[in-house]
VEXLUM-362041 format. One record per residue (C-alpha): x, y, z; residue number from 1. Coordinates in steps of 0.25 Angstrom, whole numbers. Layout:
R      c1      c2      c3     n
R       X       Y       Z   NUM
...
//
This chain:
R      c1      c2      c3     n
R       0       0       0     1
R      10      10       3     2
R      19       7      -8     3
R       6      10     -17     4
R       4      23     -10     5
R      20      26     -12     6
R      19      23     -27     7
R       7      32     -29     8
R      14      43     -21     9
R      26      42     -30    10
R      17      42     -43    11
R      10      54     -38    12
R      22      62     -35    13
R      28      58     -48    14
R      15      62     -56    15
R      15      76     -49    16
R      31      78     -52    17
R      30      93     -51    18
R      21      94     -39    19
R      30      83     -32    20
R      43      90     -35    21
R      38     103     -29    22
R      32      97     -17    23
R      45      88     -14    24
R      54     101     -18    25
R      47     110      -9    26
R      47     100       3    27
R      61      96       1    28
R      65     111       2    29
R      57     113      16    30
R      64     100      21    31
R      78     104      16    32
R      77     117      23    33
R      72     110      36    34
R      83     100      35    35
R      94     111      32    36
R      88     119      44    37
R      88     108      53    38
R     103     105      50    39
R     106     119      53    40
R      98     120      66    41
R     104     106      70    42
R     117     112      68    43
R     114     125      77    44
R     108     117      88    45
R     120     108      89    46
R     130     118      93    47
R     139     113     104    48
R     131     100     107    49
R     144      92     103    50
R     149      95     117    51
R     145      83     125    52
R     143      92     137    53
R     136     103     129    54
R     123     103     139    55
R     132     106     151    56
R     141     117     145    57
R     137     132     147    58
R     144     144     142    59
R     145     156     153    60
R     142     170     146    61
R     143     184     151    62
R     131     193     152    63
R     132     206     158    64
R     124     219     158    65
R     132     229     167    66
R     128     244     167    67
R     121     245     154    68
R     131     236     146    69
R     128     222     143    70
R     138     212     137    71
R     136     197     135    72
R     148     188     132    73
R     153     174     133    74
R     164     176     142    75
R     166     174     157    76
R     177     177     168    77
R     188     166     169    78
R     184     162     183    79
R     169     160     181    80
R     170     145     176    81
R     180     141     186    82
R     172     147     197    83
R     159     140     192    84
R     166     126     192    85
R     172     128     206    86
R     160     133     213    87
R     149     124     206    88
R     150     109     205    89
R     140     109     193    90
R     150     116     184    91
R     158     104     178    92
R     168     112     170    93
R     171     124     161    94
R     180     130     150    95
R     183     143     147    96
R     187     149     134    97
R     195     161     129    98
R     192     161     114    99
R     204     168     106   100
R     198     166      93   101
R     209     168      83   102
R     222     162      85   103
R     236     161      77   104
R     242     148      74   105
R     255     146      68   106
R     257     135      58   107
R     270     134      51   108
R     274     148      48   109
R     261     153      47   110
R     251     158      58   111
R     237     155      56   112
R     225     161      62   113
R     215     151      68   114
R     201     153      76   115
R     194     146      87   116
R     205     147      98   117
R     202     148     113   118
R     208     146     127   119
R     201     135     135   120
R     201     129     149   121
R     205     114     149   122
R     191     110     152   123
R     187     113     138   124
R     186      98     136   125
R     178      96     148   126
R     167     106     143   127
R     167     104     127   128
R     168      91     120   129
R     179      93     111   130
R     185      80     105   131
R     200      80     107   132
R     208      73      96   133
R     222      73     103   134
R     225      78     118   135
R     219      76     131   136
R     207      85     134   137
R     210      85     148   138
R     224      92     147   139
R     223      99     133   140
R     221     112     139   141
R     227     112     153   142
R     241     117     149   143
R     244     131     145   144
R     248     133     130   145
R     241     121     125   146
R     230     121     115   147
R     220     111     109   148
R     217     113      94   149
R     206     108      85   150
R     207      96      76   151
R     207     105      63   152
R     218     114      69   153
R     227     102      72   154
R     226      98      58   155
R     228     111      53   156
R     241     114      61   157
R     246     100      62   158
R     239      91      52   159
R     236      81      64   160
R     228      80      76   161
R     239      74      84   162
R     245      88      89   163
R     245      87     104   164
R     259      92     109   165
R     261     101      96   166
R     261     116      97   167
R     255     128      90   168
R     259     142      90   169
R     248     152      91   170
R     246     167      91   171
R     261     169      87   172
R     265     168     102   173
R     260     155     109   174
R     263     140     107   175
R     252     130     112   176
R     254     115     113   177
R     243     107     107   178
R     236      99     118   179
R     224      93     110   180
R     217      92      97   181
R     201      93      97   182
R     192      89      86   183
R     186     101      78   184
R     174     106      85   185
R     160     104      79   186
R     154     116      70   187
R     142     116      80   188
R     151     123      92   189
R     149     137      97   190
R     165     138      98   191
R     176     130      92   192
R     190     127      96   193
R     203     126      87   194
R     213     131      97   195
R     210     129     112   196
R     221     134     122   197
R     223     131     136   198
R     216     142     145   199
R     227     139     156   200
R     236     148     149   201
R     228     160     152   202
R     231     165     166   203
R     219     174     166   204
R     210     160     166   205
R     216     156     179   206
R     216     169     186   207
R     206     172     197   208
R     197     184     196   209
R     193     191     183   210
R     178     189     185   211
R     175     201     177   212
R     183     198     166   213
R     176     188     155   214
R     185     182     146   215
R     181     167     145   216
R     171     159     138   217
R     166     149     149   218
R     159     136     147   219
R     155     128     159   220
R     151     113     159   221
R     141     109     169   222
R     139      95     176   223
R     128      85     172   224
R     115      90     176   225
R     119     104     179   226
R     111     114     172   227
R     114     128     165   228
R     105     135     175   229
R     114     130     187   230
R     127     136     179   231
R     120     149     177   232
R     118     149     192   233
R     132     146     195   234
R     136     157     185   235
R     127     167     192   236
R     132     164     205   237
R     147     164     202   238
R     145     177     194   239
R     139     184     206   240
R     149     178     216   241
R     162     182     208   242
R     158     193     199   243
R     148     203     206   244
R     159     208     215   245
R     168     211     203   246
R     157     217     195   247
R     153     226     206   248
R     167     231     208   249
R     169     233     193   250
R     156     239     190   251
R     150     243     203   252
R     137     235     201   253
R     134     222     208   254
R     124     211     201   255
R     113     218     209   256
R     117     231     203   257
R     116     226     190   258
R     103     220     191   259
R      97     232     196   260
R     102     239     184   261
R      97     229     174   262
R     111     223     172   263
R     117     210     175   264
R     130     203     176   265
R     132     188     173   266
R     135     175     165   267
R     125     166     157   268
R     126     151     155   269
R     124     147     140   270
R     123     132     137   271
R     134     128     127   272
R     123     122     117   273
R     115     136     117   274
R     128     145     114   275
R     128     144      99   276
R     113     147      97   277
R     109     155     109   278
R     122     164     112   279
R     120     178     108   280
R     133     183     113   281
R     141     191     103   282
R     156     185     107   283
R     153     171     104   284
R     165     164      99   285
R     158     158      86   286
R     145     163      79   287
R     133     158      87   288
R     120     154      81   289
R     106     158      84   290
R      95     150      89   291
R      85     160      83   292
R      90     155      69   293
R      89     142      74   294
R      74     143      77   295
R      72     152      64   296
R      77     141      56   297
R      70     130      63   298
R      57     138      60   299
R      61     140      45   300
R      64     125      43   301
R      50     122      49   302
R      43     133      41   303
R      50     129      27   304
R      47     114      31   305
R      32     118      33   306
R      32     126      21   307
R      37     114      13   308
R      26     106      19   309
R      15     116      16   310
R      20     115       1   311
R      19     100       2   312
R       4     101       6   313
R       1     112      -4   314
R       8     105     -15   315
R       1      92     -12   316
R     -13      99     -11   317
R     -10     106     -24   318
R     -10      93     -31   319
R     -24      89     -24   320
R     -32      93     -37   321
R     -23      84     -45   322
R     -25      73     -37   323
R     -40      75     -32   324
R     -45      65     -43   325
R     -35      54     -39   326
R     -41      56     -25   327
R     -55      55     -29   328
R     -53      43     -38   329
R     -44      36     -26   330
R     -56      38     -16   331
R     -67      33     -26   332
R     -58      20     -29   333
R     -59      19     -14   334
R     -47      25      -8   335
R     -47      29       7   336
R     -44      43      12   337
R     -33      37      21   338
R     -27      30       9   339
R     -26      43       1   340
R     -21      51      13   341
R      -9      40      14   342
R      -7      42      -1   343
R      -5      56       0   344
R       3      56      12   345
R      12      45       6   346
R      14      55      -6   347
R      18      66       4   348
R      28      58      12   349
R      34      53      -1   350
R      35      68      -5   351
R      42      72       8   352
R      51      61       7   353
R      56      65      -7   354
R      57      79      -2   355
R      65      74      10   356
R      75      67       1   357
R      75      80      -8   358
R      78      88       5   359
R      90      80       9   360
R      96      82      -4   361
R      94      97      -4   362
R      98      98      11   363
R     112      92       7   364
R     113     101      -5   365
R     109     113       4   366
R     117     110      17   367
R     130     117      11   368
R     122     129       8   369
R     115     129      23   370
R     129     128      28   371
R     134     140      20   372
R     122     148      25   373
R     123     144      39   374
R     138     144      40   375
R     138     129      45   376
R     143     116      41   377
R     132     107      43   378
R     134      93      37   379
R     124      82      37   380
R     131      72      45   381
R     126      58      48   382
R     122      62      62   383
R     113      72      56   384
R     107      62      47   385
R     104      51      57   386
R      94      61      64   387
R      90      69      52   388
R      86      59      42   389
R      76      52      51   390
R      71      66      55   391
R      69      70      41   392
R      62      57      36   393
R      52      59      48   394
R      51      73      44   395
R      48      70      29   396
R      37      60      33   397
R      31      70      42   398
R      32      81      31   399
R      25      72      21   400
R      14      69      32   401
R      11      83      35   402
R      13      89      22   403
R       4      78      15   404
R      -5      77      26   405
R     -14      88      20   406
R     -14      85       6   407
R     -17      71       9   408
R     -29      73      18   409
R     -33      84       7   410
R     -33      75      -4   411
R     -38      64       2   412
R     -51      71       7   413
R     -55      74      -8   414
R     -69      69     -10   415
R     -69      60     -23   416
R     -82      64     -29   417
R     -78      79     -28   418
R     -64      76     -32   419
R     -69      68     -45   420
R     -79      79     -49   421
R     -67      89     -48   422
R     -73      96     -36   423
R     -61      98     -26   424
R     -63     104     -12   425
R     -57     116      -8   426
R     -47     124     -16   427
R     -36     134     -14   428
R     -44     145      -8   429
R     -50     135       2   430
R     -37     129       6   431
R     -34     136      19   432
R     -24     127      24   433
R     -16     128      11   434
R     -18     143      11   435
R     -12     143      26   436
R      -1     135      22   437
R       4     145      10   438
R       2     156      20   439
R      12     149      30   440
R      21     146      19   441
R      22     160      15   442
R      22     165      28   443
R      35     157      31   444
R      42     161      18   445
R      39     176      22   446
R      44     174      36   447
R      57     169      30   448
R      58     180      19   449
R      55     190      30   450
R      66     184      39   451
R      76     184      27   452
R      73     199      24   453
R      75     203      39   454
R      88     195      40   455
R      93     202      28   456
R      89     215      32   457
R      96     213      46   458
R     108     209      39   459
R     108     221      30   460
R     106     230      41   461
R     118     224      49   462
R     127     225      36   463
R     123     240      33   464
R     121     246      47   465
R     130     257      52   466
R     139     250      63   467
R     145     262      68   468
R     158     257      61   469
R     162     255      47   470
R     165     241      44   471
R     168     242      29   472
R     183     241      24   473
R     189     237      38   474
R     199     227      37   475
R     202     219      50   476
R     216     213      51   477
R     216     201      62   478
R     227     195      69   479
R     234     207      72   480
R     238     204      86   481
R     249     196      79   482
R     255     209      76   483
R     258     213      90   484
R     267     226      91   485
R     267     228      75   486
R     251     229      75   487
R     252     245      75   488
R     263     244      64   489
R     253     235      55   490
R     242     244      57   491
R     251     256      53   492
R     256     249      40   493
R     241     245      36   494
R     236     259      38   495
R     247     263      28   496
R     242     254      17   497
R     233     262       7   498
R     218     258       9   499
R     219     257      24   500
R     212     269      30   501
R     213     266      45   502
R     216     254      55   503
R     214     250      69   504
R     220     240      78   505
R     209     234      88   506
R     204     223      96   507
R     190     227      94   508
R     182     227      80   509
R     167     230      78   510
R     164     217      74   511
R     170     210      85   512
R     159     202      93   513
R     166     201     107   514
R     168     213     115   515
R     179     215     127   516
R     172     221     139   517
R     177     230     150   518
R     173     237     162   519
R     171     253     161   520
R     165     262     171   521
R     162     277     170   522
R     169     280     183   523
R     182     275     190   524
R     174     270     202   525
R     166     260     193   526
R     153     264     200   527
R     140     255     199   528
R     134     257     186   529
R     146     264     180   530
R     153     252     175   531
R     151     242     163   532
R     158     233     153   533
R     159     239     140   534
R     167     232     128   535
R     180     240     125   536
R     186     240     112   537
R     202     243     111   538
R     204     251      98   539
R     215     260      93   540
R     214     275      89   541
R     210     271      74   542
R     199     261      77   543
R     187     271      76   544
R     192     277      63   545
R     195     263      57   546
R     181     257      61   547
R     173     269      56   548
R     167     272      69   549
R     164     286      73   550
R     167     295      86   551
R     154     301      92   552
R     161     310     102   553
R     175     312     107   554
R     186     307     100   555
R     194     294      95   556
R     206     288     101   557
R     220     295      97   558
R     233     288      95   559
R     239     301      99   560
R     233     302     113   561
R     239     292     122   562
R     228     295     133   563
R     218     288     124   564
R     223     275     130   565
R     214     279     142   566
R     203     283     133   567
R     190     276     127   568
R     181     278     117   569
R     166     273     119   570
R     155     270     109   571
R     142     277     110   572
R     136     265     117   573
R     147     265     128   574
R     146     280     130   575
R     131     279     133   576
R     133     267     142   577
R     143     275     150   578
R     134     288     150   579
R     145     296     142   580
R     137     307     134   581
R     150     315     132   582
R     165     313     134   583
R     169     323     143   584
R     176     317     155   585
R     171     303     153   586
R     179     291     157   587
R     178     277     158   588
R     185     267     168   589
R     189     253     164   590
R     191     242     173   591
R     204     247     176   592
R     198     261     181   593
R     207     268     170   594
R     199     280     167   595
R     196     280     151   596
R     194     294     144   597
R     181     292     135   598
R     186     301     123   599
R     176     297     112   600
R     163     290     109   601
R     162     281      96   602
R     149     280      88   603
R     142     266      91   604
R     145     255      82   605
R     140     241      81   606
R     151     231      87   607
R     149     217      84   608
R     135     212      79   609
R     122     220      77   610
R     116     210      86   611
R     121     218      97   612
R     119     232     102   613
R     131     241     101   614
R     140     238     114   615
R     147     249     122   616
R     162     251     118   617
R     174     258     125   618
R     186     259     115   619
R     200     260     121   620
R     212     263     114   621
R     222     251     112   622
R     228     245     100   623
R     224     230     100   624
R     230     223      88   625
R     220     212      88   626
R     214     216      75   627
R     216     228      65   628
R     205     235      57   629
R     208     244      44   630
R     199     253      37   631
R     203     251      22   632
R     198     257       9   633
R     204     251      -3   634
R     198     244     -16   635
R     209     234     -15   636
R     206     227      -2   637
R     213     214      -5   638
R     226     221      -8   639
R     225     230       5   640
R     223     217      13   641
R     236     211       7   642
R     244     224      11   643
R     239     223      25   644
R     242     209      26   645
R     256     212      21   646
R     257     222      32   647
R     252     212      42   648
R     262     201      38   649
R     273     211      37   650
R     273     214      52   651
R     284     207      60   652
R     280     193      64   653
R     267     193      56   654
R     272     185      44   655
R     263     172      43   656
R     253     178      52   657
R     238     177      47   658
R     233     190      41   659
R     218     190      45   660
R     208     201      40   661
R     194     203      39   662
R     184     215      35   663
R     176     222      46   664
R     163     221      38   665
R     165     206      36   666
R     167     204      51   667
R     154     212      53   668
R     146     204      44   669
R     152     191      50   670
R     144     195      63   671
R     131     192      55   672
R     134     178      49   673
R     123     171      56   674
R     112     182      51   675
R     118     181      37   676
R     117     166      36   677
R     104     167      42   678
R      99     177      32   679
R     104     168      20   680
R      97     156      27   681
R      84     164      29   682
R      85     167      14   683
R      86     152      10   684
R      75     148      19   685
R      66     159      13   686
R      68     155      -1   687
R      65     141       3   688
R      52     145      10   689
R      48     153      -2   690
R      50     142     -12   691
R      43     132      -3   692
R      31     142      -2   693
R      31     145     -17   694
R      30     129     -19   695
R      18     129     -10   696
R      12     141     -17   697
R      14     133     -30   698
R       6     122     -25   699
R      -5     129     -20   700
R      -7     138     -33   701
R      -7     124     -40   702
R     -17     119     -31   703
R     -26     131     -32   704
R     -24     131     -48   705
R     -28     117     -49   706
R     -41     119     -40   707
R     -45     131     -48   708
R     -42     126     -62   709
R     -56     126     -66   710
R     -59     140     -60   711
R     -47     145     -68   712
R     -52     139     -81   713
R     -66     145     -79   714
R     -60     159     -75   715
R     -51     159     -88   716
R     -63     154     -97   717
R     -71     166     -91   718
R     -60     176     -95   719
R     -50     176     -83   720
R     -36     181     -86   721
R     -23     174     -82   722
R     -19     185     -72   723
R     -33     185     -66   724
R     -32     170     -63   725
R     -18     171     -58   726
R     -22     182     -48   727
R     -33     173     -44   728
R     -25     161     -40   729
R     -14     170     -34   730
R     -22     178     -25   731
R     -25     168     -15   732
R     -11     164     -13   733
R      -7     179     -12   734
R     -16     180      -1   735
R      -9     169       6   736
R       5     175       5   737
R      -1     188      10   738
R      -7     181      22   739
R       7     175      24   740
R      14     188      23   741
R       5     193      34   742
R       8     181      43   743
R      23     180      41   744
R      26     195      41   745
R      23     198      57   746
R      29     184      60   747
R      42     188      52   748
R      43     202      58   749
R      43     195      73   750
R      53     184      70   751
R      63     193      62   752
R      61     204      73   753
R      65     193      83   754
R      77     189      75   755
R      82     204      74   756
R      82     205      88   757
R      96     198      88   758
R     102     211      83   759
R     103     224      91   760
R     102     231      78   761
R      92     226      68   762
R      84     229      56   763
R      69     234      57   764
R      60     224      50   765
R      54     232      38   766
R      41     230      33   767
R      47     229      19   768
R      53     216      23   769
R      39     210      24   770
R      35     217      11   771
R      47     210       4   772
R      43     196      10   773
R      29     198       6   774
R      33     202      -8   775
R      42     191      -9   776
R      31     181      -4   777
R      20     187     -13   778
R      30     187     -26   779
R      33     172     -24   780
R      18     169     -22   781
R      15     176     -35   782
R      26     169     -43   783
R      22     155     -37   784
R       7     157     -39   785
R       7     164     -53   786
R      15     152     -59   787
R       5     143     -56   788
R      -8     152     -57   789
R      -3     156     -71   790
R      -2     141     -76   791
R     -17     140     -70   792
R     -22     153     -76   793
R     -16     149     -90   794
R     -21     135     -91   795
R     -32     132    -101   796
R     -45     133     -95   797
R     -51     122    -104   798
R     -42     111     -97   799
R     -48     115     -84   800
R     -63     116     -88   801
R     -64     105     -98   802
R     -68      95     -85   803
R     -80     104     -84   804
//
């Protein structure tokens, strides 16, 4: 019996090749999209879960709001973790990091620049699951000047992983003995290690005190059964016990004073597995994900899959007129309604499985494109397939049942006498369910279109917003710390090159995401309410000019005034924070209680990302050679860079040193890679949704035209024009699209308003975006409907009326 149903289903699908192809293709697109998003979401949710103790590991983050200034960072004092372990038995272990980032490594005669370098406690392997290829994890980081490296670095520098006991020279001055080699960390980790040096060589990591200095990234491992809430209570207790006194001495305010003024001072516990998607800290070591995007993509996957299922139902129903006589004859010959339902469901499930096969092929072909859009390296591994294939088979069966249920029950309910007389019940105008489904389809498509337009508008706003500094034509030269005492001479030589307008030597750039915070007060006594932590930037006298910043009042630093060493500049936000409306007789006092004369105010500029508000900044005069920036103006940029490189390599001891450079505008754009990728993914999803919705419209106009064939023939005989008939068939669909626009617009406005809240500076959602989305939806509707309507309107009326 089942074989008979199967053969009939195959014959029916083959007999209607055009409809079958459209149905299978539309459903395959929906399943493919859902599959790709499932891979993306699974990858995002799997971050840090390779750690066997991930459920017991927590990071401790600072969260302060002191005297009107807030700052949040992933750093803690050096003493916090040791005290937690000593005073609370539920704290099993901890590990602290100092992330250096870049490191110079000697390889033969050349020096290479590498990344992902850190100092870490010897307890690293107690907290994190890092598979060691060679070396002993218990002793690998116990001795000073020892280093653990990753497998790929071992192969790069030694062509072997059996390198324990060998040495590497780093940063041109230090030699480290390799004490272990670890396997390369998975992509799904919120931080990666290529070079890990022993924390024990840093004296400050062992010293007592320093409770008000946050320099360490701290992870705590709790014992089995202990909770994050318990750890948070421990951290709160330690913070009050050891930090309230130093805080009051430094700021004049204790915790109660801060609370009364609306402030707070403390540290928050963040579970390891939540860091990648839930952390909003600006100073993360590596770019974070965003849980909102995960939710959005899940919703998009469900919506597009539902749209595909709706198409399935609509296209199946559109064929009902052509199969009505078949149903009537079957019923007259004794077929029961149940057998008819089973027959149609068999066709539906078979179509769904064909679509699944096509979807798998499309997913494999499109996976590289998804990786390119998302910046990931997702691979269909055996582990994926073990749970994915059964899930997909079940999904295909469920989709077949759900999508085919309405057509099956609809077709099997035809009354044979009316069918054989050519009198079908209902029509397009009475198909409220089908109309509702079309509204749902286009409301979903419009939602994605508006989302795409808003994301692009925000990105354009970011790219074109006046930042308070000029990021164009600024060349950043890195690794200038290696120049040592020759840095000023290198700067002087570069400034003499034609095409270089100005240059600065600094440790602080506007695109930096991490800010060094220091304590400043308006009075030497550090009275209560007068002290707060403010980021300070160490710059030279050429910084303001090179960055294209503006002075609002006062003057810039001057190299001709030695007293400027004890002077500061403030940005406008800092001036407002300290209540300085004019500069006469204004001083700030740092933690060392040195009086620093305020000599100028710099116009506010956006430091870091536009997701955050402009922070208060104190500028101090100090030439720090960590990096240099040069404002250039030339038509031959590559030629100018070559000259600067030659000047760099000509400095004493710089032969073979890596010459690293970037442009400030590129560094700025990299701050928004996640949003740029999201925008591209949204565009892709919007196009897919529109394509699938258009297929659904095609099915419905086909159904409507078949239901009204005789009506169209009579109208043509009575003199109706082709445009008039096209308009008659189109108006019903336009009404549905207009209804979809009315439903989707407020929902899209609400959802995108929530998304824009991630940015401190955001574009306003203009009504023109909704007009554009509506225009696109209406244009697609008219194009889709007109094609089938014109075919129906130009058909020979004799063919439709001869049966009468």
